[in-house]
C-alpha angles and dihedrals in degrees: 000000000000090000092052092049089050090053092049089050091055091048092049092051092046093236100118096069090053090056091061118085112260124229120204121201119191118209131177130019114003101177136044136198115230120201125190133186121206110216118198112236119245101248127201114172123171119191139146114277091273096052097260133084139253098273093167093046125234122292117217120214134195105222097173133048129306092280095055125092127256109246143188134177133199134189115229130196116210121193112192135173095204095033091222121097141149132222131203138172112251093207137354113284111249120187109193136182107253094217097040112028091189088074106085132171113249130238099356114195130194119197134177132188146154109285108273092011137095117297119234122211116247116221136195112265095355119100120221114206125231132179125210120219116267115283118256091249138002112281094027126110118252120240123209134177120217137185118230114199125189124184137168138165118243119252117280115265138066124309093254093055097044101041117120144085116307128192140174141172121242110205117188131172119213115191136168119253116225117212123193113241 
C-alpha cells in the first residue's frame, strides 16, 4: 500500500513521466535555403584635397587695401555614392576678436562651387545642391573637387583699435540628396 501511495504521489506531482526516457520524432522540413543580398552603403565623405582635414584651421588674409575683405580659400574632395548632395551653413559665421568679443568681422560670406566653376553662396538652414562628376564605372563612388571661399570685412574703426587675433567656427552640413526614380 505504501508503494502504491508513493506511485500516486509521483503521478500527482508530474515527476514520473520525466523519469521515463523521451523519444523525439522530427517530421516536416529539416533544411532551409538562406539568401542574402549585399547592398552597397550610400557614402558621402568630405575631406580636404589630400584626404584629411584642416587641423590648423584656415588663415584669412587681406591682400588689398584697408577697405577690402579678408579672404581664404580651401579645396575640398567629396566622395559620393549618389553623386548628388546639398550643403548648408548650420549657423551664421561670426569672426570675433579673442580679446574683445565686441569686435566682429562684417558681412561674412561662405561660397562653394565645383573647382574652376562658379561659386554658390551657402546659407543658414537652406541647402544648396551640388552634383559630382559621373563615376569612372558603374558601382563606383563619384569623386568631385570643390572650392570653398570665405570672405569678411574687418570691423569698423582704425587699425590701432581693431588690431588683434580673430577667430570663428565655420559649421557646414553636407548631406546626400535622394531623388525618386
